[in-house]
C-alpha positions in Angstrom: 18.3 151.5 70.3 19.0 151.7 66.6 22.5 152.8 65.5 25.2 152.4 63.1 28.0 151.8 65.8 29.5 148.4 65.9 28.6 146.8 69.2 30.3 143.9 70.9 28.1 140.7 71.3 25.5 141.7 68.9 24.5 139.8 65.7 25.1 141.2 61.9 24.7 140.2 58.5 27.8 139.9 56.6 27.1 139.0 53.2 24.9 135.9 53.4 26.3 134.9 56.9 25.0 135.8 60.3 28.3 136.8 62.5 28.5 138.0 66.0 31.0 140.8 67.1 33.4 139.1 69.8 35.7 142.0 70.1 36.8 145.5 69.1 40.4 146.3 69.2 40.1 150.3 68.8 43.9 150.7 69.4 44.7 148.3 66.3 41.4 149.7 64.4 40.3 146.0 64.1 37.2 143.9 65.0 37.1 140.2 65.8 33.9 138.3 64.4 32.7 135.0 64.4 30.7 133.3 61.6 27.7 131.4 63.3 27.5 129.0 60.4 31.1 127.4 60.8 32.7 129.3 63.7 35.2 130.8 61.4 36.9 133.7 63.4 37.7 136.7 61.2 39.7 140.1 61.7 38.6 142.8 59.7 39.2 146.5 59.9 36.9 148.7 62.3 37.0 151.5 59.9 34.1 151.5 57.6 32.8 148.0 58.9 29.5 149.6 59.2 29.2 149.7 55.5 29.7 145.8 55.2 28.3 144.7 58.5 24.3 145.2 58.6 22.8 145.0 62.1 20.1 142.4 62.9 18.1 142.4 66.0 16.6 139.5 68.1 13.0 139.6 69.4 14.1 140.5 73.0 15.9 143.7 71.5 13.0 144.8 69.4 10.7 144.4 72.4 13.1 146.8 74.3 12.9 149.3 71.3 9.1 149.3 70.8 8.3 148.8 74.6 6.2 145.6 74.1 6.6 142.3 75.5 7.9 139.5 72.9 4.7 137.7 73.0 2.8 140.8 72.0 5.3 141.0 69.0 4.8 137.3 68.1 0.9 137.8 68.3 1.1 140.7 65.6 3.5 138.8 63.5 1.2 135.7 63.4 -1.6 138.3 62.4 0.7 139.6 59.6 0.5 143.0 61.0 4.2 143.4 61.2 7.1 142.0 59.4 7.6 138.4 59.5 11.2 137.3 61.4 13.7 135.2 59.6 15.5 132.4 61.3 19.0 132.0 62.2 20.8 129.3 59.8 20.1 125.6 60.8 23.9 125.0 60.5 24.6 127.0 63.8 23.3 124.7 66.6 23.2 127.1 69.4 21.0 129.5 67.5 19.0 127.5 65.1 15.7 128.3 66.6 16.4 132.0 67.2 14.8 134.7 64.9 15.8 138.0 63.9 14.8 141.1 62.1 16.6 143.6 60.0 16.9 147.2 60.6 14.0 147.9 58.1 11.7 145.7 59.9 12.5 147.4 63.3 11.6 150.9 61.6 8.3 149.2 60.4 7.4 147.9 63.7 8.2 151.3 65.5 5.8 152.9 63.0 3.2 150.4 63.6 3.3 150.4 67.2 3.6 154.2 67.4 0.2 154.8 65.2 -1.5 152.3 67.6 -3.8 153.6 70.5 -3.3 151.5 73.6 -6.1 149.2 74.5 -7.9 146.3 73.1 -8.1 146.2 69.3 -11.5 147.0 67.8 -12.8 144.3 65.5 -15.3 144.8 62.8 -18.4 143.3 64.8 -17.8 145.9 67.4 -17.7 148.8 65.0 -21.1 147.4 63.1 -22.9 147.2 66.3 -21.9 150.5 67.5 -22.9 152.2 64.0 -26.5 150.2 64.2 -26.9 151.7 67.7 -26.2 155.0 66.7 -28.6 154.9 63.5 -31.2 153.4 66.0 -30.8 156.4 68.5 -31.0 158.7 65.7 -34.4 157.4 64.4 -35.7 157.5 67.9 -35.0 161.2 68.1 -36.5 162.0 64.9 -39.9 160.5 65.7 
């Protein structure tokens, strides 16, 4: 689900850093975040934090949003039909092979998958063969 609400254990862009929300202190109006690059913990005000923290999504979260399997998303990504993922920083050892997408990428993917009709994709050979077959049938009927 795409929302502007700050959520615990989710990833966000904070400037050029990727951070994870550790805890939300509603009574103190603060949130505790950790930078993945250097494990620095930062307290920041909860109020208007959505203006400086920009949500990013892992492929697992994307697959739930668009209701497709992660390998399906990777397949379309390899074919350059949907936006390419970005990699988490190499400095954060735990997440160095993880990929993420920003909110605009999510909107683009939702749009892409909602336009597609279910079933196997049609390739150009199939279309050409079908056109030739229809043309031959039309010629036969005219005779």
